[in-house]
N, C-alpha and C positions, 0 to 999 in steps of 0.2 A: 848167492854165487851163481855164475853162468856156467853152462856146460860147453866144453870144447874138446879138441883133440890135439895130441902132440905127435909130430912126425919127425923122422930122422931127416936131418938137413942135407945129407949126402945122397941117399937113395930115395927119399920121399915116402918110405914105408911107415904105416901107422904103428906107433909104439904103444900108446895108452890113451884112454879118455881122461879128461881133467875137469876139475871145477876151478874156475878162476874169478878173480876180482880185479878189475882195471882201476888204477888210481889216477892215471893220466891217459886220456884217449886221443891226444893230438897225433896227427898222422906221422910226424917225424920223431916224436919223443914219447912213445907209449910204454907203460910199465905197469906192473902189478904183482900179485901173488897167485900161486896156484897150488892145488892139492891133486895128487895122482888118484885116479879112481880105483886102481888096483895096487896091491902091495907088490912093489918091484923096486929094484935098485937101478937107478940111471945116474950116470955121471954128470957133473956140472958141464956145461958146454953149449954148443949151438944147436938149436932145434927150430922147427917150424910149428907155430901155434895157429890152429884154426879156431876162430871165434864162433860163437853161437850163430851169428848171421852169415857164416860161410866165408868171411874174409880171412885171409892168411897173411902172416908176416913172420920173418925170421927173427928169432930172439935168442938171448943168452940166458941160461938158467943158472942160478946159484942156490944151493941148499940153505934153508933158513932153519938153523938148529934150535933156536929158542922156542919153537912151537911145542917141543916136548913137554914143557911146563903146563901147557893147556890140555894135555892128554892126547895129542896127536903125535904119531910117530914122526921123527924128523926126516925119515926117508921119503915121506909123502909131501913135504912142504918146501916150496921153492919160491924165490923171487925171480921175476923175469923182466928183462929190459929189451925193447925192440931194437933190432940192428938193421931193419929195413922198413920201408913203408908198409902199412897194412893195405892189402889189395884184395 
């Protein structure tokens, strides 16, 4: 998994570090899964994801609840889908 950062989409403030895996890296239709680096509650919604190479894009996060079976807390596991180009 790659290291990245998650930012608030409204004020641009850093929320938390993340580990992510991209399943589709096309510029207009990127998506994948991420895990939060720190234990915290964040709601589903719109965020800015900064990738390991410094590029950023707006994305929508949705909790992935079935990860609890694998021993990871569901609060840490999300799916993301890009809602803007990665730049």
